[in-house]
C-alpha positions as CSV (number, residue, x, y, z in Angstrom):
1,M,0.0,0.0,0.0
2,L,1.2,3.5,-0.8
3,P,1.8,5.6,2.3
4,L,0.5,9.2,2.6
5,S,3.0,12.0,2.8
6,Y,3.0,13.9,6.1
7,A,1.1,16.7,4.6
8,Q,-1.5,14.4,3.2
9,R,-1.8,12.5,6.5
10,R,-2.5,15.8,8.3
11,L,-5.3,16.7,5.9
12,W,-6.7,13.2,6.0
13,F,-6.8,13.3,9.8
14,L,-8.6,16.7,9.8
15,D,-11.1,15.3,7.3
16,R,-11.8,12.3,9.6
17,L,-11.9,14.5,12.7
18,E,-14.2,17.2,11.4
19,G,-16.0,15.4,8.5
20,P,-16.1,16.5,4.8
21,S,-16.0,20.2,4.4
22,A,-14.7,22.9,2.0
23,T,-12.1,24.3,4.5
24,Y,-9.2,23.0,2.4
25,N,-10.6,23.5,-1.0
26,I,-8.4,25.4,-3.5
27,P,-10.7,27.1,-6.0
28,V,-9.8,28.7,-9.4
29,V,-12.5,30.8,-11.1
30,L,-11.9,31.9,-14.7
31,R,-14.2,34.1,-16.9
32,L,-14.0,32.8,-20.5
33,S,-15.2,35.0,-23.4
34,G,-15.6,33.9,-26.9
35,G,-16.5,30.5,-28.5
36,L,-16.0,27.5,-26.2
37,D,-16.1,23.8,-26.9
38,A,-17.4,22.3,-23.7
39,V,-16.9,18.7,-25.0
40,A,-13.2,19.5,-25.7
41,L,-12.8,21.1,-22.3
42,E,-14.2,18.1,-20.5
43,A,-11.8,15.8,-22.5
44,A,-8.9,18.1,-21.6
45,L,-9.8,18.0,-18.0
46,G,-9.7,14.2,-18.2
47,D,-6.3,14.4,-19.9
48,V,-4.9,16.5,-17.1
49,V,-6.3,14.1,-14.4
50,E,-4.8,11.2,-16.3
51,R,-1.4,12.9,-16.5
52,H,-1.2,13.8,-12.8
53,E,-1.8,10.8,-10.5
54,A,-2.4,13.0,-7.5
55,L,-5.6,14.2,-9.1
56,R,-7.0,10.7,-9.4
57,T,-6.0,9.4,-6.0
58,V,-8.4,8.4,-3.3
59,F,-7.6,7.8,0.4
60,P,-9.2,4.7,1.8
61,S,-8.0,3.1,5.1
62,H,-7.3,-0.4,6.3
63,E,-7.6,-1.0,10.1
64,G,-7.5,2.8,10.7
65,E,-4.3,3.3,8.5
66,P,-4.8,5.5,5.4
67,Y,-3.2,4.7,2.1
68,Q,-3.1,6.2,-1.4
69,H,-5.1,4.4,-4.1
70,V,-4.3,5.7,-7.6
71,L,-7.3,5.1,-9.8
72,D,-7.0,4.0,-13.4
73,P,-7.5,6.9,-15.8
74,E,-10.7,5.4,-17.3
75,H,-12.3,5.3,-13.9
76,A,-11.2,8.7,-12.8
77,R,-12.1,11.1,-15.6
78,P,-14.2,13.8,-13.9
79,A,-17.3,15.1,-15.5
80,L,-17.6,18.8,-16.4
81,A,-21.0,20.0,-15.1
82,V,-22.4,22.6,-17.6
83,V,-24.9,24.8,-15.9
84,A,-26.9,27.6,-17.5
85,V,-27.1,30.7,-15.3
86,G,-28.5,34.2,-15.5
87,G,-26.2,37.1,-15.0
88,H,-27.3,37.6,-11.4
89,D,-27.0,33.9,-10.5
90,T,-23.3,33.5,-11.4
91,A,-21.9,34.7,-8.0
92,S,-24.2,32.4,-6.0
93,R,-23.4,29.4,-8.2
94,V,-19.7,30.1,-7.9
95,A,-20.0,30.4,-4.1
96,S,-21.9,27.1,-3.8
97,S,-19.4,25.3,-6.2
98,V,-16.3,26.3,-4.3
99,R,-17.9,25.0,-1.1
100,Y,-18.1,21.5,-2.5
101,A,-17.3,18.8,0.2
102,F,-15.1,16.0,-1.2
103,D,-15.4,12.4,0.0
104,L,-11.7,11.8,0.0
105,E,-12.1,8.0,0.6
106,R,-14.1,7.5,-2.6
107,E,-13.9,10.6,-4.8
108,V,-11.1,12.1,-6.9
109,P,-10.0,15.4,-5.3
110,V,-10.9,17.6,-8.3
111,R,-14.2,19.0,-9.6
112,A,-15.2,21.4,-12.3
113,W,-18.3,23.4,-13.3
114,L,-18.8,25.4,-16.5
115,L,-21.4,28.2,-15.8
116,R,-22.9,29.3,-19.1
117,E,-24.1,32.9,-19.1
118,G,-24.6,33.1,-22.8
119,P,-23.4,31.6,-26.1
120,E,-19.9,33.2,-25.7
121,E,-19.8,34.0,-22.0
122,H,-18.7,31.3,-19.5
123,V,-17.3,31.0,-16.0
124,L,-15.1,28.0,-15.3
125,V,-15.0,26.9,-11.6
126,L,-12.2,24.4,-10.9
127,V,-11.8,23.1,-7.3
128,V,-8.9,21.0,-6.1
129,H,-8.7,19.6,-2.5
130,H,-5.5,20.6,-0.7
131,I,-4.7,16.9,-0.2
132,A,-3.9,16.8,-4.0
133,G,-2.4,20.2,-4.6
134,D,-1.4,23.6,-3.2
135,G,-1.1,27.2,-4.4
136,W,2.0,26.4,-6.4
137,S,0.2,23.6,-8.2
138,M,-2.3,25.9,-9.9
139,A,0.1,27.3,-12.5
140,P,1.2,23.9,-14.0
141,L,-2.4,22.6,-13.7
142,L,-3.8,25.5,-15.7
143,R,-0.9,25.4,-18.2
144,D,-1.6,21.7,-18.8
145,L,-5.3,22.2,-19.0
146,G,-4.8,25.0,-21.6
147,R,-2.5,22.9,-23.7
148,A,-4.8,19.8,-23.6
149,Y,-7.8,22.0,-24.5
150,R,-6.1,23.4,-27.6
151,D,-5.2,19.9,-28.7
152,R,-8.7,18.6,-28.1
153,V,-10.2,21.4,-30.1
154,G,-7.8,20.3,-32.9
155,G,-9.2,16.8,-32.7
156,R,-6.3,15.1,-31.0
157,A,-5.2,14.0,-27.6
158,P,-2.2,15.9,-26.1
159,D,1.1,14.4,-27.1
160,W,3.1,15.2,-24.0
161,E,6.0,13.4,-22.4
162,P,5.0,11.4,-19.3
163,L,6.0,12.9,-16.0
164,E,9.2,11.5,-14.6
165,V,8.0,11.8,-11.0
166,Q,4.5,11.6,-9.4
167,Y,3.4,12.6,-6.0
168,A,3.4,9.0,-4.8
169,D,7.2,8.9,-5.5
170,Y,7.7,11.9,-3.3
171,A,5.7,10.3,-0.5
172,L,7.8,7.1,-0.7
173,W,11.0,9.2,-0.7
174,Q,9.9,11.2,2.3
175,E,9.1,8.0,4.2
176,D,12.5,6.6,3.4
177,L,14.2,9.9,4.4
178,L,12.4,10.5,7.7
179,G,11.8,7.0,8.8
180,A,9.2,6.0,11.4
181,A,8.3,8.3,14.2
182,E,8.3,5.4,16.5
183,D,12.0,4.8,15.8
184,P,14.0,7.0,18.3
185,E,16.9,7.0,15.9
186,S,14.9,8.3,12.9
187,L,15.0,11.8,11.5
188,A,11.2,12.0,12.0
189,A,11.6,11.3,15.8
190,E,14.4,13.9,16.0
191,Q,12.3,16.6,14.3
192,I,9.2,15.7,16.4
193,A,11.3,16.0,19.6
194,Y,12.7,19.3,18.5
195,W,9.3,20.9,17.9
196,T,7.8,19.3,21.0
197,K,10.4,21.1,23.1
198,A,10.2,24.3,21.1
199,L,6.4,24.5,21.5
200,E,6.4,23.3,25.1
201,G,4.2,25.6,27.3
202,V,2.9,27.5,24.3
203,P,-0.4,29.2,25.2
204,E,-3.5,27.5,23.8
205,V,-5.2,30.9,23.4
206,L,-3.8,34.4,23.2
207,D,-5.4,36.8,25.6
208,L,-6.1,39.5,23.1
209,P,-8.9,42.2,23.2
210,A,-10.9,40.7,20.3
211,D,-14.0,42.5,19.1
212,R,-15.9,39.2,18.8
213,P,-16.2,36.2,21.1
214,R,-14.3,33.1,20.2
215,P,-16.8,30.4,19.1
216,D,-16.8,27.0,20.8
217,T,-16.5,25.4,17.4
218,A,-14.3,26.9,14.6
219,S,-16.5,28.1,11.7
220,Y,-13.6,28.7,9.4
221,R,-15.3,31.9,8.2
222,G,-13.0,34.9,8.0
223,G,-12.4,38.1,6.3
224,I,-9.6,40.2,4.8
225,A,-8.0,43.2,6.5
226,P,-6.1,45.1,3.9
227,L,-3.0,46.9,4.9
228,S,-1.0,49.2,2.5
229,L,2.5,50.4,3.1
230,S,4.0,53.4,1.3
231,P,7.0,53.1,-0.9
232,E,9.0,55.0,1.7
233,T,8.0,52.7,4.5
234,H,8.8,49.7,2.3
235,R,12.3,51.0,1.5
236,A,12.9,51.7,5.2
237,L,11.9,48.1,6.1
238,L,14.2,46.7,3.5
239,R,17.1,48.9,4.9
240,I,16.4,47.6,8.4
241,A,16.4,44.0,7.2
242,A,19.7,44.5,5.3
243,E,21.3,46.1,8.3
244,H,20.5,43.1,10.5
245,D,21.1,40.5,7.9
246,V,17.6,39.2,8.0
247,T,14.7,39.0,5.6
248,L,11.8,41.4,5.2
249,F,9.5,38.6,6.4
250,M,11.5,38.4,9.7
251,V,11.2,42.1,10.2
252,L,7.5,42.1,9.8
253,Q,7.0,39.0,12.0
254,A,9.0,40.7,14.7
255,A,6.9,43.9,14.4
256,L,3.7,41.8,14.7
257,A,5.0,40.0,17.7
258,V,5.8,43.3,19.5
259,L,2.3,44.6,18.6
260,L,0.6,41.5,20.0
261,D,2.7,41.6,23.1
262,R,1.7,45.2,23.8
263,M,-2.0,44.2,23.2
264,G,-1.7,41.7,26.0
265,A,-0.6,38.4,24.3
266,G,2.5,38.1,26.5
267,S,6.0,37.4,25.4
268,D,5.4,33.8,24.1
269,V,3.5,34.5,20.9
270,P,2.9,31.7,18.4
271,I,2.3,33.1,14.9
272,G,1.1,30.9,12.1
273,T,1.7,31.7,8.4
274,P,1.1,29.9,5.1
275,V,4.3,28.3,3.9
276,A,5.3,26.2,0.8
277,G,8.5,24.4,0.2
278,R,10.1,25.4,3.5
279,D,11.3,23.2,6.4
């Protein structure tokens, strides 16, 4: 059985803990103007899923242990749901589509809808579960989809070279590199011990003067608080970073920690941030 990577295992665990939800969906919404061949687009989507094994992987379990099951391409080609919408219905249909809840045990982690506003006006909604991709994945995904669509419109399947490495290869490499967490001599055990000590005593909740009460159960609803910095401030921050041989990110994180401390969070302030490709 193919093991899950640590990132996949984390998402699988959260899915089992909380149940299917849209919390870890990655949506792409594209407005398409001009003539569109929906049949060719559906075929192109199938070509991309066939090319990338991660997009046709389901995650069943045996005796409580999850594993990757890569489906055969003919059993995994996703349907493109074509839906006629009025101009005022598009936003609500997009919102409902991106909130789709995947069944990771039985269902491929990619879905697509084509919202038809008119003969030459469409909105493509593509949703990938985070267990099969991340923000960096969207560029190659859309690039391959565009190429496959052009080929399908031309009446042929895409003639691309097979990928040298699939995500399952990475999961196997990671397992071999890190070893078992139960083995005290393994790199996994070493890293877990490091972070256990580093996070020892970290506060579960920061005592901050929030303007809304913390709910008993996380809703995962949020908002965006925009913040603009002037060019002069940006240059000054870069100068400070250079003077102390650190990155701009580190300067901003330090400033945020100081701000939270002054607001009552104390001196032990855990700060979370999205990362990709960093250890």
